[in-house]
C-alpha positions as CSV (number, residue, x, y, z in Angstrom):
1,M,-79.4,-140.8,-1.8
2,L,-75.7,-141.0,-2.5
3,G,-74.2,-140.3,-6.1
4,V,-70.6,-140.7,-6.7
5,W,-68.6,-140.4,-10.0
6,D,-65.8,-142.7,-10.8
7,T,-64.3,-143.2,-7.3
8,V,-60.8,-144.5,-7.6
9,K,-58.3,-146.1,-5.4
10,T,-55.4,-143.9,-5.2
11,T,-53.2,-145.1,-2.5
12,T,-51.8,-148.7,-1.8
13,D,-53.1,-149.0,1.8
14,S,-56.0,-151.3,1.2
15,D,-57.6,-150.7,4.6
16,F,-58.0,-147.2,3.9
17,H,-60.9,-147.7,1.5
18,D,-64.5,-148.9,2.4
19,N,-66.6,-149.8,-0.6
20,L,-69.7,-150.6,1.8
21,L,-72.7,-148.1,1.1
22,P,-73.4,-146.8,4.6
23,E,-76.7,-148.1,6.2
24,S,-78.3,-144.6,6.5
25,V,-78.2,-144.5,2.5
26,I,-81.2,-145.4,0.8
27,K,-79.9,-145.7,-2.6
28,G,-76.4,-145.4,-4.1
29,Y,-75.7,-144.3,-7.7
30,H,-72.1,-144.8,-9.1
31,A,-70.9,-143.6,-12.6
32,M,-67.8,-145.4,-13.7
33,A,-65.2,-144.7,-16.6
34,I,-64.9,-147.6,-19.3
35,D,-61.6,-145.9,-20.8
36,E,-59.3,-145.0,-17.8
37,K,-56.5,-147.0,-17.9
38,R,-53.7,-145.4,-15.6
39,L,-52.5,-147.9,-13.3
40,F,-53.2,-146.0,-10.1
41,F,-56.8,-145.1,-11.1
42,S,-58.5,-148.5,-10.5
43,V,-62.0,-147.9,-9.8
44,L,-63.3,-148.7,-6.5
45,Q,-66.7,-150.1,-7.0
46,W,-69.2,-150.6,-3.8
47,Q,-69.8,-154.2,-3.0
48,A,-73.0,-155.7,-4.2
49,D,-76.1,-154.5,-2.5
50,P,-79.7,-154.3,-3.7
51,R,-79.8,-150.3,-2.9
52,I,-76.6,-149.7,-5.7
53,I,-76.6,-149.0,-9.2
54,Q,-73.4,-148.9,-10.7
55,T,-73.2,-148.0,-14.4
56,W,-70.3,-147.7,-16.8
57,F,-69.9,-144.9,-19.1
58,S,-67.5,-143.8,-22.1
59,G,-64.7,-142.0,-21.3
60,V,-61.5,-141.7,-18.7
61,H,-61.9,-140.5,-15.1
62,S,-62.2,-136.6,-16.0
63,D,-64.6,-137.4,-19.0
64,V,-67.1,-139.0,-16.7
65,G,-66.7,-136.9,-13.7
66,G,-66.0,-133.9,-15.4
67,G,-63.0,-131.3,-15.6
68,Y,-62.4,-130.7,-19.3
69,D,-63.7,-128.0,-21.1
70,A,-65.4,-130.5,-23.9
71,C,-67.9,-131.9,-21.3
72,G,-70.5,-133.9,-23.6
73,L,-69.3,-137.2,-21.9
74,S,-69.5,-135.7,-18.5
75,D,-73.1,-134.2,-19.2
76,C,-74.0,-138.1,-20.0
77,A,-73.2,-139.1,-16.5
78,L,-74.3,-135.8,-14.8
79,V,-77.9,-136.1,-16.4
80,W,-78.0,-139.5,-15.5
81,M,-77.3,-138.8,-11.7
82,I,-79.7,-136.0,-12.1
83,D,-82.5,-138.1,-13.3
84,H,-81.9,-140.5,-10.3
85,A,-81.8,-137.6,-8.0
86,Y,-84.7,-136.2,-9.0
87,K,-86.5,-139.6,-8.5
88,H,-85.6,-139.3,-5.0
89,G,-86.9,-135.8,-4.5
90,M,-84.1,-133.5,-5.4
91,R,-85.5,-130.3,-6.9
92,V,-84.0,-129.7,-10.0
93,K,-83.9,-126.4,-12.2
94,A,-85.2,-127.3,-15.5
95,S,-83.3,-124.2,-17.2
96,A,-79.9,-125.7,-15.5
97,V,-80.6,-128.9,-16.8
98,K,-81.5,-127.6,-20.3
99,K,-78.1,-126.1,-20.5
100,L,-76.2,-129.2,-20.1
101,K,-75.0,-130.8,-23.3
102,K,-75.0,-134.6,-23.4
103,D,-73.0,-135.7,-26.6
104,A,-72.0,-139.3,-26.4
105,C,-69.7,-138.8,-29.5
106,D,-67.7,-135.8,-27.7
107,T,-63.8,-135.9,-27.6
108,L,-62.5,-138.7,-25.5
109,H,-59.3,-137.5,-23.6
110,D,-56.3,-139.8,-23.3
111,S,-55.2,-139.4,-19.6
112,Y,-52.3,-142.2,-20.2
113,D,-49.8,-139.8,-21.2
114,G,-46.8,-137.8,-19.8
115,I,-45.5,-138.9,-16.6
116,W,-48.7,-141.8,-16.2
117,K,-46.8,-143.8,-18.9
118,A,-43.8,-144.5,-16.5
119,F,-46.2,-146.1,-13.9
120,G,-47.8,-149.0,-16.4
121,I,-51.1,-149.6,-17.6
122,K,-54.5,-151.5,-16.0
123,V,-57.2,-151.7,-18.5
124,R,-60.5,-151.7,-16.1
125,S,-62.3,-155.0,-16.1
126,I,-66.1,-155.1,-16.8
127,A,-68.3,-157.8,-15.6
128,D,-70.5,-159.4,-18.2
129,S,-73.5,-158.6,-15.9
130,A,-72.4,-154.8,-15.8
131,V,-74.8,-152.4,-16.7
132,I,-73.4,-150.0,-19.5
133,D,-75.3,-146.6,-20.3
134,V,-77.0,-146.3,-23.4
135,S,-74.8,-143.3,-24.3
136,T,-71.9,-145.9,-24.8
137,Q,-74.1,-147.7,-27.2
138,E,-74.5,-144.7,-29.2
139,R,-70.9,-143.9,-29.3
140,V,-69.9,-147.6,-30.3
141,E,-72.4,-147.5,-33.0
142,K,-71.5,-143.8,-34.4
143,V,-67.9,-143.6,-33.6
144,A,-65.9,-145.7,-36.2
145,D,-62.7,-146.3,-34.0
146,Y,-64.7,-146.7,-30.7
147,N,-64.8,-150.2,-29.7
148,P,-63.4,-150.8,-26.2
149,D,-61.9,-154.1,-25.6
150,N,-62.9,-154.3,-22.0
151,L,-66.9,-153.9,-23.0
152,P,-68.4,-157.2,-22.4
153,T,-69.5,-159.5,-25.5
154,E,-72.9,-158.6,-25.3
155,P,-73.2,-155.4,-23.1
156,K,-76.6,-154.7,-21.0
157,Y,-77.4,-151.3,-22.2
158,K,-79.7,-149.2,-20.2
159,T,-80.6,-145.5,-19.4
């Protein structure tokens, strides 16, 4: 099993990036950020493969992958990844998982600030068939001003 969080293309060299899941990997999981809009942070999705599950989560790059003190959004993605890893035989310390604080309504950061504004914006495109984590549905329902324009018209929410 291979799990990744919001892999991004950070160079202009298109030959440098490989978006194929290696044959040696039984299953791949990719948690992706709905709200990231920095031009140089385009998500690098894996090519379609039945061994892959790619799921969208509310937040910008570091909201999903971790890095902020407010970690409710990243814990949503982390618990999702742990659940899948557990199904593949990874031993998980229950006491450690209990310490995680999933919160779909936690702070959503604005990574498009400061110097990043000089480079331009690129809203991520989300296919109509894409899987959206159920935590995003919770956020849409509970946070009045949260309704990303790039969500499909009829999102496929899934845990």
